[in-house]
Structure formats: C-alpha cells, structure tokens
ZATI-464673 format. One record per residue (C-alpha): x, y, z. Coordinates in nm, 4 decimals. Example, Ala and Ser with C-alpha at 12.3 -4.5 7.8 and 13.67 -1.06 7.14 Angstrom:
<fibas>
<fiba xx="1.2300" yy="-0.4500" zz="0.7800"/>
<fiba xx="1.3670" yy="-0.1060" zz="0.7140"/>
</fibas>
This chain:
<fibas>
<fiba xx="1.7465" yy="-14.0450" zz="2.6919"/>
<fiba xx="1.7751" yy="-14.2663" zz="2.9998"/>
<fiba xx="2.0411" yy="-14.2226" zz="3.2644"/>
<fiba xx="2.2086" yy="-14.5476" zz="3.3548"/>
<fiba xx="2.4392" yy="-14.6926" zz="3.6172"/>
<fiba xx="2.8103" yy="-14.6900" zz="3.5505"/>
<fiba xx="2.9375" yy="-14.9497" zz="3.3095"/>
<fiba xx="3.1565" yy="-15.0775" zz="3.5924"/>
<fiba xx="2.8387" yy="-15.2200" zz="3.7478"/>
<fiba xx="2.7956" yy="-15.4562" zz="3.4546"/>
<fiba xx="2.9831" yy="-15.7046" zz="3.2449"/>
<fiba xx="2.9510" yy="-15.5155" zz="2.9162"/>
<fiba xx="3.2665" yy="-15.6538" zz="2.7640"/>
<fiba xx="3.0928" yy="-15.8192" zz="2.4677"/>
<fiba xx="2.8244" yy="-15.7171" zz="2.2179"/>
<fiba xx="2.5948" yy="-15.9848" zz="2.3586"/>
<fiba xx="2.6106" yy="-15.8312" zz="2.7075"/>
<fiba xx="2.5510" yy="-15.4830" zz="2.5683"/>
<fiba xx="2.2520" yy="-15.6011" zz="2.3635"/>
<fiba xx="2.1116" yy="-15.7783" zz="2.6700"/>
<fiba xx="2.1430" yy="-15.4598" zz="2.8724"/>
<fiba xx="1.9647" yy="-15.2240" zz="2.6303"/>
<fiba xx="1.6034" yy="-15.3398" zz="2.6989"/>
<fiba xx="1.6641" yy="-15.3016" zz="3.0718"/>
<fiba xx="1.8013" yy="-14.9512" zz="3.0294"/>
<fiba xx="1.4985" yy="-14.8499" zz="2.8215"/>
<fiba xx="1.2354" yy="-15.0521" zz="3.0077"/>
<fiba xx="1.1138" yy="-15.2121" zz="2.6839"/>
<fiba xx="1.2433" yy="-15.3932" zz="2.3768"/>
<fiba xx="1.3252" yy="-15.1369" zz="2.1035"/>
<fiba xx="1.1801" yy="-15.1626" zz="1.7545"/>
<fiba xx="1.2410" yy="-14.9481" zz="1.4441"/>
<fiba xx="1.4844" yy="-14.7342" zz="1.6395"/>
<fiba xx="1.8484" yy="-14.6529" zz="1.6948"/>
<fiba xx="1.9851" yy="-14.6888" zz="2.0468"/>
<fiba xx="2.3017" yy="-14.5061" zz="2.1475"/>
<fiba xx="2.4888" yy="-14.6034" zz="2.4626"/>
<fiba xx="2.6713" yy="-14.2840" zz="2.5557"/>
<fiba xx="3.0041" yy="-14.3151" zz="2.7352"/>
<fiba xx="3.1944" yy="-14.0813" zz="2.9642"/>
<fiba xx="3.5458" yy="-14.2196" zz="2.9495"/>
<fiba xx="3.5079" yy="-14.5869" zz="3.0389"/>
<fiba xx="3.1743" yy="-14.5366" zz="3.2154"/>
<fiba xx="2.8252" yy="-14.5660" zz="3.0713"/>
<fiba xx="2.6409" yy="-14.2358" zz="3.1255"/>
<fiba xx="2.3132" yy="-14.2547" zz="2.9351"/>
<fiba xx="2.1088" yy="-14.4517" zz="2.6848"/>
<fiba xx="1.9387" yy="-14.2684" zz="2.4000"/>
<fiba xx="1.6637" yy="-14.4168" zz="2.1816"/>
<fiba xx="1.5284" yy="-14.2373" zz="1.8742"/>
<fiba xx="1.2858" yy="-14.3596" zz="1.6082"/>
<fiba xx="1.4398" yy="-14.4248" zz="1.2696"/>
<fiba xx="1.3364" yy="-14.1843" zz="0.9915"/>
<fiba xx="1.1103" yy="-14.3210" zz="0.7217"/>
<fiba xx="1.3091" yy="-14.4311" zz="0.4128"/>
<fiba xx="1.0597" yy="-14.2654" zz="0.1802"/>
<fiba xx="1.1293" yy="-13.9239" zz="0.3360"/>
<fiba xx="1.4657" yy="-13.9112" zz="0.1639"/>
<fiba xx="1.8180" yy="-13.7989" zz="0.2319"/>
<fiba xx="1.7388" yy="-13.4543" zz="0.3695"/>
<fiba xx="1.5446" yy="-13.5976" zz="0.6641"/>
<fiba xx="1.8189" yy="-13.8536" zz="0.7272"/>
<fiba xx="2.0768" yy="-13.5744" zz="0.7506"/>
<fiba xx="1.8523" yy="-13.3721" zz="0.9828"/>
<fiba xx="1.7922" yy="-13.6841" zz="1.1926"/>
<fiba xx="2.1678" yy="-13.7438" zz="1.2280"/>
<fiba xx="2.2294" yy="-13.3820" zz="1.3277"/>
<fiba xx="1.9608" yy="-13.4018" zz="1.5943"/>
<fiba xx="2.1174" yy="-13.7146" zz="1.7444"/>
<fiba xx="2.4589" yy="-13.5484" zz="1.7563"/>
<fiba xx="2.3067" yy="-13.2574" zz="1.9482"/>
<fiba xx="2.1358" yy="-13.4927" zz="2.1943"/>
<fiba xx="2.4578" yy="-13.6841" zz="2.2571"/>
<fiba xx="2.6396" yy="-13.3612" zz="2.3382"/>
<fiba xx="2.3826" yy="-13.2801" zz="2.6065"/>
<fiba xx="2.5638" yy="-13.5397" zz="2.8180"/>
<fiba xx="2.8592" yy="-13.3598" zz="2.9829"/>
<fiba xx="3.1982" yy="-13.4965" zz="2.8779"/>
<fiba xx="3.0444" yy="-13.7513" zz="2.6404"/>
<fiba xx="3.3346" yy="-13.9215" zz="2.4672"/>
<fiba xx="3.2068" yy="-14.2234" zz="2.2742"/>
<fiba xx="2.8970" yy="-14.4205" zz="2.1788"/>
<fiba xx="2.7925" yy="-14.7720" zz="2.0929"/>
<fiba xx="2.5223" yy="-14.7739" zz="1.8266"/>
<fiba xx="2.2537" yy="-15.0419" zz="1.7744"/>
<fiba xx="1.9874" yy="-15.0273" zz="1.5007"/>
<fiba xx="1.6665" yy="-15.2261" zz="1.5397"/>
<fiba xx="1.5030" yy="-15.2091" zz="1.1975"/>
<fiba xx="1.2685" yy="-15.5081" zz="1.1792"/>
<fiba xx="1.4081" yy="-15.5758" zz="0.8313"/>
<fiba xx="1.5926" yy="-15.8844" zz="0.7122"/>
<fiba xx="1.9457" yy="-15.8243" zz="0.5781"/>
<fiba xx="2.0679" yy="-15.9474" zz="0.2422"/>
<fiba xx="2.3609" yy="-16.1782" zz="0.1811"/>
<fiba xx="2.6504" yy="-15.9333" zz="0.1806"/>
<fiba xx="2.8246" yy="-15.6923" zz="0.4175"/>
<fiba xx="2.6861" yy="-15.3951" zz="0.2258"/>
<fiba xx="2.3241" yy="-15.5120" zz="0.2399"/>
<fiba xx="2.2500" yy="-15.4436" zz="0.6061"/>
<fiba xx="1.9199" yy="-15.2571" zz="0.6568"/>
<fiba xx="1.9467" yy="-14.8782" zz="0.6973"/>
<fiba xx="2.3172" yy="-14.8801" zz="0.6225"/>
<fiba xx="2.2679" yy="-14.5303" zz="0.4813"/>
<fiba xx="2.1743" yy="-14.3948" zz="0.8249"/>
<fiba xx="2.4956" yy="-14.5251" zz="0.9783"/>
<fiba xx="2.6896" yy="-14.3638" zz="0.6951"/>
<fiba xx="2.5367" yy="-14.0284" zz="0.7893"/>
<fiba xx="2.5361" yy="-14.0608" zz="1.1676"/>
<fiba xx="2.8767" yy="-14.2141" zz="1.2418"/>
<fiba xx="3.0846" yy="-13.9495" zz="1.0564"/>
<fiba xx="2.8699" yy="-13.6709" zz="1.2056"/>
<fiba xx="2.9455" yy="-13.7987" zz="1.5559"/>
<fiba xx="3.3162" yy="-13.8326" zz="1.4833"/>
<fiba xx="3.3344" yy="-13.4801" zz="1.3402"/>
<fiba xx="3.1776" yy="-13.3513" zz="1.6616"/>
<fiba xx="3.4418" yy="-13.5229" zz="1.8739"/>
<fiba xx="3.2482" yy="-13.8397" zz="1.9669"/>
<fiba xx="3.4138" yy="-14.1721" zz="1.8967"/>
<fiba xx="3.1849" yy="-14.4430" zz="1.7552"/>
<fiba xx="3.3139" yy="-14.7621" zz="1.9119"/>
<fiba xx="3.0898" yy="-14.9864" zz="1.7019"/>
<fiba xx="2.7549" yy="-14.9945" zz="1.5211"/>
<fiba xx="2.5376" yy="-15.3033" zz="1.5032"/>
<fiba xx="2.2391" yy="-15.4221" zz="1.3083"/>
<fiba xx="2.0230" yy="-15.6206" zz="1.5516"/>
<fiba xx="1.7732" yy="-15.8685" zz="1.4103"/>
<fiba xx="1.5493" yy="-16.1280" zz="1.5670"/>
<fiba xx="1.8085" yy="-16.4045" zz="1.5324"/>
<fiba xx="2.1341" yy="-16.2444" zz="1.4170"/>
<fiba xx="2.3444" yy="-15.9352" zz="1.4685"/>
<fiba xx="2.6082" yy="-15.7831" zz="1.2480"/>
<fiba xx="2.8557" yy="-15.4950" zz="1.2707"/>
<fiba xx="2.8051" yy="-15.2197" zz="1.0135"/>
<fiba xx="3.1790" yy="-15.1567" zz="1.0356"/>
<fiba xx="3.2716" yy="-15.5144" zz="0.9438"/>
<fiba xx="3.3382" yy="-15.5337" zz="0.5703"/>
<fiba xx="3.5255" yy="-15.8580" zz="0.5149"/>
<fiba xx="3.5188" yy="-16.2275" zz="0.5971"/>
<fiba xx="3.8390" yy="-16.1752" zz="0.7948"/>
<fiba xx="3.6360" yy="-15.9720" zz="1.0438"/>
<fiba xx="3.3057" yy="-16.1559" zz="1.0568"/>
<fiba xx="3.0920" yy="-16.3776" zz="0.8337"/>
<fiba xx="2.8740" yy="-16.2074" zz="0.5738"/>
<fiba xx="2.5615" yy="-16.3467" zz="0.7394"/>
<fiba xx="2.6653" yy="-16.1993" zz="1.0756"/>
<fiba xx="2.6595" yy="-16.3722" zz="1.4118"/>
<fiba xx="2.3928" yy="-16.5777" zz="1.5799"/>
<fiba xx="2.2168" yy="-16.3777" zz="1.8475"/>
<fiba xx="2.2496" yy="-16.5848" zz="2.1637"/>
<fiba xx="1.9684" yy="-16.6268" zz="2.4107"/>
<fiba xx="2.0027" yy="-16.2894" zz="2.5786"/>
<fiba xx="1.7993" yy="-16.4178" zz="2.8726"/>
<fiba xx="2.0992" yy="-16.6322" zz="2.9683"/>
<fiba xx="2.3547" yy="-16.3523" zz="2.9680"/>
<fiba xx="2.5122" yy="-16.2389" zz="3.2924"/>
<fiba xx="2.3834" yy="-15.8853" zz="3.2462"/>
<fiba xx="2.0224" yy="-15.9919" zz="3.1930"/>
<fiba xx="2.0296" yy="-16.2256" zz="3.4905"/>
<fiba xx="2.1758" yy="-15.9576" zz="3.7172"/>
<fiba xx="1.9145" yy="-15.7055" zz="3.6086"/>
<fiba xx="1.6295" yy="-15.9509" zz="3.6608"/>
<fiba xx="1.7549" yy="-16.0320" zz="4.0098"/>
<fiba xx="1.7657" yy="-15.6567" zz="4.0753"/>
<fiba xx="1.3990" yy="-15.6359" zz="3.9769"/>
<fiba xx="1.4064" yy="-15.5221" zz="3.6125"/>
<fiba xx="1.1488" yy="-15.6625" zz="3.3709"/>
<fiba xx="1.1464" yy="-15.4964" zz="3.0267"/>
<fiba xx="0.8099" yy="-15.4756" zz="2.8509"/>
<fiba xx="0.7653" yy="-15.6148" zz="2.5002"/>
<fiba xx="0.6409" yy="-15.2742" zz="2.3880"/>
<fiba xx="0.6305" yy="-14.9226" zz="2.5332"/>
<fiba xx="0.3597" yy="-14.9032" zz="2.7982"/>
<fiba xx="0.0711" yy="-14.6837" zz="2.6839"/>
<fiba xx="-0.1045" yy="-14.6514" zz="3.0188"/>
<fiba xx="-0.3493" yy="-14.9359" zz="2.9594"/>
<fiba xx="-0.3916" yy="-15.2690" zz="3.1355"/>
<fiba xx="-0.4258" yy="-15.1493" zz="3.4963"/>
<fiba xx="-0.6802" yy="-15.3755" zz="3.6654"/>
<fiba xx="-0.9947" yy="-15.2111" zz="3.8115"/>
<fiba xx="-1.0066" yy="-15.2038" zz="4.1895"/>
<fiba xx="-1.2593" yy="-15.4252" zz="4.3663"/>
<fiba xx="-1.4023" yy="-15.1227" zz="4.5514"/>
<fiba xx="-1.4110" yy="-14.8942" zz="4.2465"/>
<fiba xx="-1.7890" yy="-14.8469" zz="4.2594"/>
<fiba xx="-1.7779" yy="-14.7230" zz="4.6185"/>
<fiba xx="-1.4893" yy="-14.4836" zz="4.5485"/>
<fiba xx="-1.6719" yy="-14.3475" zz="4.2437"/>
<fiba xx="-1.9787" yy="-14.2794" zz="4.4608"/>
<fiba xx="-1.7657" yy="-14.0801" zz="4.7055"/>
<fiba xx="-1.6045" yy="-13.8957" zz="4.4146"/>
<fiba xx="-1.9450" yy="-13.8015" zz="4.2775"/>
<fiba xx="-2.0472" yy="-13.6565" zz="4.6134"/>
<fiba xx="-1.7225" yy="-13.4597" zz="4.6407"/>
<fiba xx="-1.7580" yy="-13.3192" zz="4.2892"/>
<fiba xx="-2.1011" yy="-13.1815" zz="4.3796"/>
<fiba xx="-1.9633" yy="-13.0227" zz="4.6970"/>
<fiba xx="-1.6154" yy="-12.9341" zz="4.5699"/>
<fiba xx="-1.6694" yy="-12.6036" zz="4.3926"/>
<fiba xx="-1.5506" yy="-12.3412" zz="4.6391"/>
<fiba xx="-1.5936" yy="-12.5648" zz="4.9425"/>
<fiba xx="-1.2832" yy="-12.7846" zz="4.9544"/>
<fiba xx="-0.9704" yy="-12.5681" zz="4.9925"/>
<fiba xx="-0.7066" yy="-12.6542" zz="4.7354"/>
<fiba xx="-0.4425" yy="-12.6520" zz="5.0087"/>
<fiba xx="-0.6298" yy="-12.9370" zz="5.1766"/>
<fiba xx="-0.6101" yy="-13.1434" zz="4.8581"/>
<fiba xx="-0.2384" yy="-13.0683" zz="4.8220"/>
<fiba xx="-0.1755" yy="-13.1706" zz="5.1809"/>
<fiba xx="-0.3615" yy="-13.4990" zz="5.1203"/>
<fiba xx="-0.1135" yy="-13.5772" zz="4.8433"/>
<fiba xx="0.1758" yy="-13.4603" zz="5.0631"/>
<fiba xx="0.0721" yy="-13.7033" zz="5.3378"/>
<fiba xx="0.0585" yy="-13.9848" zz="5.0841"/>
<fiba xx="0.4063" yy="-13.9087" zz="4.9493"/>
<fiba xx="0.5659" yy="-13.8674" zz="5.2929"/>
<fiba xx="0.4209" yy="-14.1859" zz="5.4438"/>
<fiba xx="0.5791" yy="-14.5278" zz="5.4322"/>
<fiba xx="0.4878" yy="-14.6622" zz="5.0850"/>
<fiba xx="0.3194" yy="-14.9739" zz="5.2243"/>
<fiba xx="0.1094" yy="-14.7691" zz="5.4670"/>
<fiba xx="0.0300" yy="-14.5103" zz="5.1982"/>
<fiba xx="-0.0782" yy="-14.7756" zz="4.9472"/>
<fiba xx="-0.3020" yy="-14.9403" zz="5.2056"/>
<fiba xx="-0.4679" yy="-14.6120" zz="5.2975"/>
<fiba xx="-0.5182" yy="-14.5140" zz="4.9349"/>
<fiba xx="-0.6930" yy="-14.8420" zz="4.8595"/>
<fiba xx="-0.9008" yy="-14.8797" zz="5.1760"/>
<fiba xx="-0.9878" yy="-14.5225" zz="5.2812"/>
<fiba xx="-1.2407" yy="-14.4699" zz="5.0059"/>
<fiba xx="-1.3294" yy="-14.1106" zz="5.0916"/>
<fiba xx="-0.9608" yy="-14.0156" zz="5.1004"/>
<fiba xx="-0.8974" yy="-14.1875" zz="4.7672"/>
<fiba xx="-1.1959" yy="-14.0109" zz="4.6151"/>
<fiba xx="-1.0484" yy="-13.6755" zz="4.7208"/>
<fiba xx="-0.7265" yy="-13.7652" zz="4.5358"/>
<fiba xx="-0.9262" yy="-13.8340" zz="4.2216"/>
<fiba xx="-1.1310" yy="-13.5162" zz="4.2478"/>
<fiba xx="-0.8151" yy="-13.3090" zz="4.2942"/>
<fiba xx="-0.6967" yy="-13.4212" zz="3.9486"/>
<fiba xx="-0.9784" yy="-13.2212" zz="3.7892"/>
<fiba xx="-0.8201" yy="-12.9032" zz="3.9241"/>
<fiba xx="-0.5415" yy="-12.8024" zz="3.6844"/>
<fiba xx="-0.3522" yy="-12.6049" zz="3.9474"/>
<fiba xx="-0.3508" yy="-12.8950" zz="4.1939"/>
<fiba xx="-0.2589" yy="-13.1372" zz="3.9141"/>
<fiba xx="0.0343" yy="-12.9231" zz="3.8041"/>
<fiba xx="0.1710" yy="-12.8822" zz="4.1560"/>
<fiba xx="0.1970" yy="-13.2602" zz="4.2164"/>
<fiba xx="0.5332" yy="-13.3219" zz="4.0387"/>
<fiba xx="0.6784" yy="-13.0209" zz="4.2224"/>
<fiba xx="0.5336" yy="-13.1486" zz="4.5496"/>
<fiba xx="0.7031" yy="-13.4846" zz="4.4940"/>
<fiba xx="1.0310" yy="-13.3460" zz="4.3656"/>
<fiba xx="1.0775" yy="-13.0495" zz="4.5999"/>
<fiba xx="0.8642" yy="-13.1170" zz="4.9073"/>
<fiba xx="0.5458" yy="-12.9897" zz="5.0713"/>
<fiba xx="0.6821" yy="-12.6629" zz="5.2124"/>
<fiba xx="0.8005" yy="-12.5354" zz="4.8743"/>
<fiba xx="0.4877" yy="-12.6669" zz="4.7019"/>
<fiba xx="0.2456" yy="-12.4895" zz="4.9350"/>
<fiba xx="0.4397" yy="-12.1641" zz="4.9092"/>
<fiba xx="0.4491" yy="-12.1865" zz="4.5292"/>
<fiba xx="0.0791" yy="-12.2637" zz="4.5251"/>
<fiba xx="0.0030" yy="-11.9510" zz="4.7302"/>
<fiba xx="0.2104" yy="-11.7312" zz="4.4994"/>
<fiba xx="0.0581" yy="-11.8752" zz="4.1815"/>
<fiba xx="-0.2942" yy="-11.8485" zz="4.3256"/>
<fiba xx="-0.2461" yy="-11.4738" zz="4.3779"/>
<fiba xx="-0.1696" yy="-11.4411" zz="4.0043"/>
<fiba xx="0.0434" yy="-11.1369" zz="4.0832"/>
<fiba xx="0.3700" yy="-11.0562" zz="4.2550"/>
<fiba xx="0.5194" yy="-11.3923" zz="4.1652"/>
<fiba xx="0.8201" yy="-11.4632" zz="4.3859"/>
<fiba xx="1.1034" yy="-11.7151" zz="4.4147"/>
<fiba xx="0.8704" yy="-12.0024" zz="4.5052"/>
<fiba xx="0.6630" yy="-11.9711" zz="4.1888"/>
<fiba xx="0.9812" yy="-11.9296" zz="3.9818"/>
<fiba xx="1.1205" yy="-12.2468" zz="4.1404"/>
<fiba xx="0.7929" yy="-12.4216" zz="4.0534"/>
<fiba xx="0.8021" yy="-12.3068" zz="3.6910"/>
<fiba xx="1.1698" yy="-12.3962" zz="3.6435"/>
<fiba xx="1.1112" yy="-12.7416" zz="3.7881"/>
<fiba xx="0.8167" yy="-12.8253" zz="3.5617"/>
<fiba xx="1.0131" yy="-12.7102" zz="3.2555"/>
<fiba xx="1.3223" yy="-12.9061" zz="3.3594"/>
<fiba xx="1.5443" yy="-12.5977" zz="3.3792"/>
<fiba xx="1.5863" yy="-12.6027" zz="3.7579"/>
<fiba xx="1.9365" yy="-12.6422" zz="3.9030"/>
<fiba xx="1.7996" yy="-12.8608" zz="4.1843"/>
<fiba xx="1.8305" yy="-13.2365" zz="4.2310"/>
<fiba xx="1.4778" yy="-13.3821" zz="4.2305"/>
<fiba xx="1.3772" yy="-13.6104" zz="4.5167"/>
<fiba xx="1.3642" yy="-13.9232" zz="4.3033"/>
<fiba xx="1.2345" yy="-14.1457" zz="4.5824"/>
<fiba xx="0.9196" yy="-13.9368" zz="4.6245"/>
<fiba xx="0.8826" yy="-13.8960" zz="4.2483"/>
<fiba xx="0.8948" yy="-14.2750" zz="4.2112"/>
<fiba xx="0.6207" yy="-14.3010" zz="4.4738"/>
<fiba xx="0.4062" yy="-14.0532" zz="4.2823"/>
<fiba xx="0.4559" yy="-14.2601" zz="3.9671"/>
<fiba xx="0.3317" yy="-14.5806" zz="4.1331"/>
<fiba xx="0.0351" yy="-14.4109" zz="4.3008"/>
<fiba xx="-0.0711" yy="-14.2458" zz="3.9749"/>
<fiba xx="-0.0384" yy="-14.5732" zz="3.7881"/>
<fiba xx="-0.2514" yy="-14.7545" zz="4.0450"/>
<fiba xx="-0.5182" yy="-14.4817" zz="4.0385"/>
<fiba xx="-0.5724" yy="-14.5553" zz="3.6694"/>
<fiba xx="-0.7653" yy="-14.8567" zz="3.7980"/>
<fiba xx="-1.0459" yy="-14.6324" zz="3.9267"/>
<fiba xx="-1.0050" yy="-14.3076" zz="3.7291"/>
<fiba xx="-1.2485" yy="-14.1864" zz="3.4659"/>
<fiba xx="-1.2628" yy="-13.9031" zz="3.2138"/>
<fiba xx="-1.0453" yy="-13.6032" zz="3.2942"/>
<fiba xx="-0.8917" yy="-13.7887" zz="3.5893"/>
<fiba xx="-0.7450" yy="-14.0463" zz="3.3498"/>
<fiba xx="-0.5996" yy="-13.7775" zz="3.1226"/>
<fiba xx="-0.4438" yy="-13.6033" zz="3.4224"/>
<fiba xx="-0.2880" yy="-13.9259" zz="3.5516"/>
<fiba xx="-0.1463" yy="-14.0133" zz="3.2089"/>
<fiba xx="0.0108" yy="-13.6678" zz="3.1864"/>
<fiba xx="0.1595" yy="-13.6949" zz="3.5353"/>
<fiba xx="0.3051" yy="-14.0353" zz="3.4472"/>
<fiba xx="0.4331" yy="-13.8939" zz="3.1195"/>
<fiba xx="0.5962" yy="-13.5964" zz="3.2921"/>
<fiba xx="0.7697" yy="-13.8264" zz="3.5406"/>
<fiba xx="0.9065" yy="-14.0433" zz="3.2602"/>
<fiba xx="1.0219" yy="-13.7283" zz="3.0792"/>
<fiba xx="1.1906" yy="-13.6087" zz="3.3995"/>
<fiba xx="1.3709" yy="-13.9419" zz="3.4228"/>
<fiba xx="1.4915" yy="-13.9093" zz="3.0651"/>
<fiba xx="1.2511" yy="-14.1716" zz="2.9271"/>
<fiba xx="1.1363" yy="-13.9634" zz="2.6350"/>
<fiba xx="0.9906" yy="-14.2488" zz="2.4292"/>
<fiba xx="0.7815" yy="-14.3764" zz="2.7186"/>
<fiba xx="0.6672" yy="-14.0242" zz="2.8036"/>
<fiba xx="0.5605" yy="-13.9508" zz="2.4466"/>
<fiba xx="0.3548" yy="-14.2706" zz="2.4377"/>
<fiba xx="0.1630" yy="-14.1727" zz="2.7526"/>
<fiba xx="0.0914" yy="-13.8230" zz="2.6221"/>
<fiba xx="-0.0317" yy="-13.9762" zz="2.2961"/>
<fiba xx="-0.2698" yy="-14.1998" zz="2.4926"/>
<fiba xx="-0.3988" yy="-13.8988" zz="2.6856"/>
<fiba xx="-0.4702" yy="-13.7236" zz="2.3545"/>
<fiba xx="-0.6504" yy="-14.0292" zz="2.2192"/>
<fiba xx="-0.8867" yy="-14.0013" zz="2.5141"/>
<fiba xx="-0.9147" yy="-13.6223" zz="2.4948"/>
<fiba xx="-0.7630" yy="-13.4606" zz="2.1808"/>
<fiba xx="-0.7939" yy="-13.1151" zz="2.3389"/>
<fiba xx="-0.6268" yy="-13.1939" zz="2.6722"/>
<fiba xx="-0.3912" yy="-12.8962" zz="2.6869"/>
<fiba xx="-0.1158" yy="-13.0355" zz="2.9099"/>
<fiba xx="-0.0745" yy="-13.3394" zz="2.6860"/>
<fiba xx="-0.0602" yy="-13.1152" zz="2.3780"/>
<fiba xx="0.2063" yy="-12.8926" zz="2.5324"/>
<fiba xx="0.4217" yy="-13.1789" zz="2.6583"/>
<fiba xx="0.3950" yy="-13.3700" zz="2.3309"/>
<fiba xx="0.5133" yy="-13.0627" zz="2.1423"/>
<fiba xx="0.8005" yy="-13.0158" zz="2.3882"/>
<fiba xx="0.9174" yy="-13.3755" zz="2.3482"/>
<fiba xx="0.8925" yy="-13.3676" zz="1.9717"/>
<fiba xx="1.1468" yy="-13.0860" zz="1.9678"/>
<fiba xx="1.3918" yy="-13.3101" zz="2.1566"/>
<fiba xx="1.3855" yy="-13.1036" zz="2.4765"/>
<fiba xx="1.4819" yy="-13.2890" zz="2.7935"/>
<fiba xx="1.5291" yy="-13.1646" zz="3.1525"/>
<fiba xx="1.8730" yy="-13.0262" zz="3.2280"/>
<fiba xx="1.9299" yy="-13.2743" zz="3.5079"/>
<fiba xx="1.8995" yy="-13.5700" zz="3.2673"/>
<fiba xx="2.2491" yy="-13.4990" zz="3.1348"/>
<fiba xx="2.3984" yy="-13.4417" zz="3.4813"/>
<fiba xx="2.5113" yy="-13.7714" zz="3.6392"/>
<fiba xx="2.4993" yy="-13.6128" zz="3.9852"/>
<fiba xx="2.1340" yy="-13.5083" zz="3.9551"/>
<fiba xx="1.9774" yy="-13.7510" zz="3.7086"/>
<fiba xx="1.7478" yy="-14.0398" zz="3.7906"/>
<fiba xx="1.9225" yy="-14.3747" zz="3.7818"/>
<fiba xx="1.8130" yy="-14.7327" zz="3.7777"/>
<fiba xx="1.8339" yy="-14.8694" zz="4.1285"/>
<fiba xx="2.0216" yy="-15.1955" zz="4.1475"/>
<fiba xx="1.9051" yy="-15.2843" zz="4.4957"/>
<fiba xx="1.5555" yy="-15.4248" zz="4.5352"/>
<fiba xx="1.2923" yy="-15.3238" zz="4.2831"/>
<fiba xx="1.4019" yy="-15.1099" zz="3.9927"/>
<fiba xx="1.2065" yy="-14.7962" zz="3.9193"/>
<fiba xx="0.9667" yy="-14.8641" zz="3.6355"/>
</fibas>
C-alpha cells in the first residue's frame, strides 16, 4: 500500500489520467497485479498493489485473495470507494465476457461492496487497450475496448515528471548501483577497522557517526560520505553489528537522543524501559508516533549509495534497511523485492527472513493507513524514491 497525495492535486477525471498516475504512485509499472486506488470521500488516500493469484490454484485461493484485499482496504480509515485496475499480461478475446481474470473481479467487487466499499469502476489494462469489466454492451463501450492513449502525454504524467517522479519499468531489486571510484581505498580502511573493531570501537560512536550524517545538510553529508574514506569505512563496518544496524531506522525516524537512550537500554538486556519499548514499537510499525520522513528519506538515499562499495554482510544489511524503509512508506511490493534479493545473497540472513514473513502476511505499519502520519509523495522538487 502506498500513501498518495489528495486527488485534488491531480486531474484524475478520466480513466486515462488515473492509469497514467498509477505507475507514479507505485514507483514502477505494475504487471500481473491488481491495483486499487482507495478513496476517502472525493480524495485519494492510498494505492494498493497485490499480485494476482495463479489461475491453476483454483477458486478457493481466489476467494481468500479477495478477502485479504478487502481487509487491506479497510485498514485505511474512512475508506469509502475504490478504482480497480488489473494488469494481467494476457490478451482479451473478442467479447465483453472474455476479459482476462474476469473471475477475480466477480469475487472481489461484490466482497468490497458487501463490506461497505463502493467500486467505482474496474478496468482491464493491456499494452494497447483498456476495457471496463463493468461494461457489458455496445451501448456502453465497444467489445474490443478503448485504445490506450500515450500515457506519457497525459496531464497527470507530465505534472509528476516535472515534480521529479520517474517510474521504473520493473520493481527495483537493489542492483545496478555503480561502484565508487574510490571503492578500493574505502575497502582497505574497512579491512583495518574490522581487525580493530572487536571491543575497541564503541557502538555509541558508530551510532553518532550515522546521526551526524542524517542531521547534516544532505549535500554536505553526501560529500563527506564519499570523500572521507575512513568515515565511510566506519559506516560500512557498523552494518556488521546487528544492534547498530537495527537502531538506524529508529535513529532516522525518531532522532539521536531517543536512539542513544534505546540503545543503552537494549544493551543492558534487562530492565527495559520506555525508550526500548518505543524502539521496538517503531520497528514493528505499531508506534503511535509520526516518523521523521525527511531523515528517513536521507537514510534511504545513503544506504542505496553505499551499495556501490558494500560487500557481503554489509550488502545484506543495506538491502534490509532499504526494504524496511519501503515497508514503512507502505511500498510493500518494493520492500518484498529487496528482502528477496538479500536472501538470494544470504539465504540465512535473519532480518530478511523475518521481514519477508511479516510482509507475506499482509502486515503494514499502522501509520500507513493514517493520512496525518503516513509518508506521502512530495510534489515539490524531487519525489522520494
């Protein structure tokens, strides 16, 4: 689920504008999935993407799939209606009743209506044509559907591009980050630190290094990270420490003071207090706080860039941090892809295993469904990736 700006910010008066908006809301072009645009009154509250069930798995899975989607929709407070778009990758037949995965719409739409959610329309979206599943006669629309216009020329797409949005063709899996020119030097420093690290570099020092990075002006922080090779090496080495790794999202989302206090309580492994409870609630997405999305966005970009010099366990840690941030933003599909990549590199990496299991149950942070606390696409300057 991805939180989105209000529909009043866009010209979503036609199916073409809605279909142009969906890749920007998700950050990628959907395939073999249903996308639900969830409304609160006349405003657009969230965008939900879920993989389509396999046809060979039968009716029982389709019913279970529909029930799960209904539950996810109702996690958005005051959800009142949805637009539904199915991206199947299949070619429709010649008649109104031959649209791909028509059976899924027949299960999902009535289930939503019974739960109090109005289904404003449901569309099959192909490579060149789109068609309404609710249109059953030539008086409504032609049997072959409508030509899909060049979505790149729609007002919505152009506005989003100007704002800085650039949807990927597929979900990013954490690959493709270019190696840094000074990678060899940073790796040498990292090797030295690893030899000296055990018991000699206080964890609080490593946490404060990250805190300085997140508090600094992003341009200054990026420059230091890339040019101060010893400092950058310490960031990498810190990722091998599970406790330091786990504190980083909390550090970004709640600030250095709370993070250091939580770290002290957790390190004692006894007499856990409010700071460690705050830390635990935040990581599990059950906290009542509003995360500091600006600092969390900074952590995302720094972690992504560090993939250009990371190796081994460092890479797995960075992929999990990036996955957690996407999960916190409500980008479940993107998060799951990053955790899967981490497990390809290390099938036993525990954090990736735990987060993958959590996502597969459909769990999302509580703030995702709260418009006052959720992450939102920024329409000024660069959009958060």
